[in-house]
N, C-alpha and C positions, 0 to 999 in steps of 0.2 A: 379219646376214646371217641367222643362225641364230637370233635372236630372231622376224626376221619371218617365216620359214618356220613357226614354231611358233604365231605369231598366227593365219596364214592355215590352219592345221591345224586348229586348234581352231574357228577360224568356221566352216569346213566340215564339221567336225562337228556344231556346234550346228547347222547349217542343214539338213544329213541328218536329224537327230533332232526337230527341230521338225514338230511334225505339220500338215499342211495341210487348210485350210479346205476344206471339199469346196463343188464348184461347184454351187448350187442348181438342181435341173433345171430347165427352160423354163415358164413360165406356160401351161397351157392356157385358152385362154378357150371358153367352153362354146358350141356350137352355139343360139342363140336360137330356138326352135321356138312357133311358135301352132297348135294346132290347134282345130277347132270341136268345140262337144259331139257332133254326129252322130259325128267320128271318133274319137271315144275308143278303139276297138278298135284305130286304128294304131297304138296305143303299142309294142306288143309287135313290129313289125316295125322299127319306129324303135331300138329299144332293140338289137336282133339287129344291126341295119346299123353303128350305132355302136360294139358291142363290138371286133369285130376290128382297128379303126383308130384303139383307143384314145380314140374323141369322147366329149366332155362333153357331154350335154342338156340343156338348160334347155328343158323345155316346160310349157307353160302352156294351159289350156284357156280359149279365150275366146270368145263371142257372135260371129257370121260380122261380123253390124253394128258391131263394137266393136272390131274389129283395127286395130291401125295398124302399118302394114307397113313403117315408116321405124325403128322399134323392134325389129324382130326381123329375124333373117336368112333365117326360111323359114316361111312360111306352109301348111297342110295343109286344104283347103276342097273341098268335094263341088259340082262344076260350078262353072262361070265366075264369079267376083267381079263389081260393078261397082264401079268402073271396072275393066278387068283391068289387072294390072300388065306391065312389059316382060318376064319370066321367069315361062313358063308350062311345065309338064312333067306329061304324064300317069303317076302309077306305077300305078291300078288303074282295076278299074270296080265299083260301087257300083248296086244297086238298091232300088226303095223296095217295103212291102207296107204293105198294110191289115192293122188288129188290132183284132177283137172281143172282148167279153165271151165268156165261154165258154157261156152258158147259151142265146147265140142258136143254137147248133147250127152242123149243117155246111152254115150257107146261102150261096149262087151270088148272085154279085152282078156285073151286067156292067158296063162305064165309063161308061153311061149311068147307072144305079142308084146308082154311088157318087158320081156328080157332083151327084146330087138330094141324094142326103143330106149332103154337106159343104158346099153351100150353103143347106141349110136347106128345100129345096123337098118334102122326105120328114122330116117329124118326129115319126113314128111307124111302127113295125116292122110293124105291122099291115097297113102299106099294102103291105108285101111279104110278105104270106102266113104272118109269124111271129106272136106272141101279142101282144097289146094291151102295148105298151112304149113310153114315151117315148124318142126316140133322142137321146143324149148325145154330140155331136160336140167330142172333141179335137182341138187341132193345136197343130204347136210356134209359139213367141213368133215376132212378124213380124220379117222379116229373115233368120231362121234360113236356112242352106243349102240343107237339106232341104225347106224348106216353098216356095221358089221355084221348085224343081225339079216339085215336087207342084203346084201351083198353075198353071204353066206348061203342063206336058203333060197334066193330066187337065181342071183346070176351064175351063182356056182364060179366055174374059171372065166368067166368073162368080165372082161374090165368095163367099166363106166364109160361112158363117150368122153371122149377127150374134149368137147365142145359144150359140156355138162357145167352149169352153174351153180355157186355155192348159196346155200342158205345156212348162214350161223346158227339159228334158231328154227324149233317150230312154229314160232310167231311170224318168224321171216320168211319162212316158208309157205305160208299160208298168205301173206303181203304178196310175196313173189309169183305164186302162181295165180291168185285173184288178179293180178294187175298186170299179168304178160300173157297174151292172146295165143295159145298152142302149146300152152305151158304143160308140166306133167312132172309131179314130185310125189313125196312120201312122208309120212309123217306117224308118230305114236295114233291109236284111237282115240285116246284120252284128249286129243287136242283138236278131234273134230269140231266144226262149229255146224255144221248143216249147210254151209253156203258154199260150198263146191261140188263138184260131182266126184263122187269117191269109190273106189273098187275096194274090197274088203280082201286082204290078200290070205287071210286063215293061217298066218305066220303067227305062232305064239312066242312071246318069251319071256322069262321070268323075271321078273322085279325082285333083286335081291338088295338085303343087306349085309356090307361088308365090312370088315376090319381085320386089321393085321394080329389081334389077338381075342379070345372072348371077353365080351363085356362083361363089365360087371356094373353093381348098385343104377341110377336111373337110367342110365344107358341101356343095361339088358333090360328094365322094366318096360323101357320104350319100345324095342323090339318083341316082349313078349306082349306087351297091348296090341300093337299091328296085327300080330297073329293069332290073336284072340276074338271070339264070336264078335264082341262090340267092334274091332278094329276091322276087322275084314266087312262089316256093314258101310263102316267110313269108308273102305278102298270100294267097295263095289260102286260106288256111284261113279268112279272115272276108271278101275279096272275090273278086272275078274277076279274074285274069290279063289283061293286056293281049292277048295272045296267043290267048286263049281267045275273047275279044270278037272277035277279026278272023275267027275260025274260026265 
């Protein structure tokens, strides 16, 4: 009996002294996000909303017409995509503005004149009272979300000038217009650096969160945060808040 008791005590003592293997923390799957090049400034708000809930983000910038919705959890798109997926949530409003080379000065252009410039009907600035200078038109790549909104609302049924040059991103647009005399282009207002002459088009386009199905878990919480008062305050640094547009 004494031997059994001793053995039991030794076993308990060894068990108590044996270091326990810590339970590994659960693996956190990152939220897979695709944003179009036009919405790159959105990254600050995404990270701000992900931090409180300790959500990991895997953000990739992909041209609008190359996004595969089934491969990501959430897509951020400027305006409606075609076809439109089942889940659509507005998070802010964006506007478009025309940008011009600084040498063109403080020129005033109405929508009709802008349509003539971008369609190639006006190909020299002298037709608009400016010095003799060829018009160089810059546009985003075909299928870019900001291009779809621009052409639908400003050009209507007109075609973009066949001589238009392509800027693959808003950053490329800024560099192209600033570096080429006589240039005109357009980009989302969030990209405005103040270095180029700009004309506000007053064309508002929704910034949308899109997904094939209703998001759950951390993805759902991210969208809720972006639509919350705190999220809207962060977004308002680059975009127009949802409530402001309603007013």
